[in-house]
C-alpha positions in Angstrom: 0.0 0.0 0.0 1.2 3.5 -0.8 1.0 5.3 2.6 1.3 8.7 0.9 -2.0 8.3 -1.0 -3.9 6.6 1.9 -7.2 8.0 3.0 -6.5 7.1 6.6 -7.4 9.9 9.1 -4.6 11.9 10.5 -6.2 12.1 13.9 -7.5 9.4 16.2 -10.9 8.0 15.3 -13.2 6.2 17.6 -14.2 2.8 16.1 -16.8 0.2 16.9 -15.1 -2.9 18.3 -17.7 -5.1 16.7 -16.7 -3.9 13.3 -13.0 -4.7 14.0 -13.7 -8.2 15.2 -16.2 -9.1 12.4 -13.6 -10.9 10.2 -11.7 -12.7 12.9 -14.5 -13.2 15.5 -11.9 -12.2 18.1 -11.0 -8.6 19.0 -7.6 -9.6 20.3 -6.7 -11.4 17.1 -7.7 -8.3 15.1 -5.6 -6.1 17.3 -2.6 -8.4 16.8 -3.1 -8.3 13.0 -3.3 -4.5 13.0 -0.3 -4.2 15.3 1.9 -6.4 13.1 0.9 -4.5 10.0 1.5 -1.2 11.8 5.1 -2.4 12.5 5.6 -3.3 8.8 4.3 0.2 7.8 6.5 1.9 10.4 9.6 0.1 9.1 8.8 1.0 5.5 8.2 4.7 6.4 11.4 4.8 8.4 13.5 3.3 5.6 12.0 5.7 3.1 12.7 8.7 5.3 16.3 7.6 6.0 16.9 7.1 2.3 15.7 10.7 1.5 17.7 12.2 4.4 20.8 10.3 3.5 21.2 12.6 0.5 21.8 15.5 2.9 24.1 13.7 5.3 27.4 15.4 6.1 30.3 13.2 7.0 32.5 15.9 8.5 33.5 15.4 12.1 34.2 19.0 12.7 32.6 21.1 15.4 31.4 23.6 13.0 28.0 25.2 13.2 25.1 23.0 12.2 24.0 23.7 8.7 20.2 23.8 8.3 18.9 22.7 4.9 15.5 24.0 4.0 14.7 20.9 1.8 15.7 18.6 4.7 13.3 20.4 7.0 10.5 20.2 4.5 10.9 16.5 4.0 10.8 16.0 7.8 7.7 18.1 8.1 6.0 16.1 5.4 6.7 12.8 7.2 5.5 14.3 10.5 2.1 15.2 8.9 1.5 11.7 7.6 -1.0 9.5 9.4 0.5 7.3 12.1 1.3 3.6 11.1 -1.4 2.4 13.5 -4.1 4.5 11.8 -2.9 3.3 8.4 -3.0 -0.3 9.4 -6.4 0.0 11.0 -7.7 1.6 7.8 -6.3 -1.2 5.7 -7.9 -3.8 8.1 -11.3 -2.1 7.9 -11.1 -1.9 4.1 -10.1 -5.6 3.9 -6.8 -5.0 2.1 -4.7 -7.0 4.7 -4.1 -10.6 3.9 -3.8 -12.8 7.1 -4.3 -16.4 7.9 -4.4 -18.5 11.1 -1.9 -21.3 10.7 -3.3 -23.2 13.7 -6.7 -23.6 12.0 -5.3 -25.3 8.9 
């Protein structure tokens, strides 16, 4: 999923528990699925951000004044405004776009 084009809310949304446990019949299992997907999304976002910020990395070990780069600040602000990984994962789960299976039932 492209987290940049997601329609997930930026703020916290109150959800009906019964809607979340509809597919799994167990709210705890739903929360575990959402949590694992949120971790995957978090890692993906972090790797993407680090890759973009690596372009601005300075490898000088001097004690000079810190150089502020306007583009670097804008990239950081953009990623701060994105929805949190938990909200993205919950939105994916509600839409049914997360594939999961229970290995113990097979």
